[in-house]
C-alpha positions as CSV (number, residue, x, y, z in Angstrom):
1,M,22.4,-4.7,-10.5
2,N,18.8,-4.2,-11.6
3,V,16.2,-4.7,-8.9
4,K,12.6,-4.8,-9.8
5,A,9.6,-5.1,-7.5
6,R,6.2,-6.5,-8.6
7,I,3.3,-4.8,-7.0
8,D,-0.1,-6.6,-6.9
9,P,-2.6,-3.8,-7.6
10,S,-5.4,-5.4,-5.5
11,A,-3.2,-5.9,-2.5
12,W,-1.7,-2.3,-2.9
13,Q,-5.3,-0.9,-3.0
14,A,-6.4,-2.8,0.1
15,G,-3.3,-1.5,2.0
16,F,-3.9,2.0,0.8
17,D,-7.6,1.9,1.9
18,A,-6.6,0.5,5.3
19,G,-3.9,3.2,5.7
20,E,-6.2,6.0,4.6
21,A,-8.9,4.8,7.0
22,G,-6.4,4.8,9.9
23,H,-6.3,1.0,10.4
24,P,-3.2,-0.6,12.0
25,M,-0.5,-1.6,9.5
26,T,-0.4,-5.2,10.8
27,P,-1.5,-7.8,10.3
28,C,-1.6,-8.1,6.6
29,P,-4.6,-10.1,5.4
30,Q,-3.4,-13.7,4.6
31,N,-4.7,-13.7,1.1
32,L,-2.7,-10.6,0.0
33,D,0.9,-10.0,-0.9
34,P,2.5,-8.4,2.1
35,F,5.0,-6.2,0.2
36,S,2.2,-4.7,-2.0
37,Y,-0.1,-4.3,1.0
38,F,2.4,-2.5,3.1
39,S,3.5,-0.3,0.2
40,G,-0.1,0.8,-0.3
41,W,-0.6,1.2,3.5
42,I,2.3,3.6,3.7
43,E,0.9,5.7,0.9
44,G,-2.6,5.6,2.4
45,D,-1.4,6.6,5.8
46,A,0.6,9.5,4.3
47,K,-2.5,10.7,2.5
48,R,-4.5,10.5,5.7
49,Q,-1.9,12.7,7.3
50,G,-2.3,15.3,4.6
51,F,0.6,14.4,2.3
52,E,0.1,13.9,-1.5
53,H,0.2,10.4,-2.7
54,S,1.2,8.8,-6.0
55,L,0.1,5.5,-7.6
56,G,3.6,5.3,-9.1
57,G,3.4,2.7,-11.9
58,A,0.1,1.3,-10.8
59,A,-2.6,3.0,-12.8
């Protein structure tokens, strides 16, 4: 089984920025892909808390 996820870079960045700024995780803006947004939010929130973050495949 090969599972792949597609990340929308714009939605990921919006989520990252929101997480880094300390904004609540929900709601996801209607015009953005929720999976990408929440993935970015988790990374941004972790960075805000002092953890290192990775853009993974998004560069």
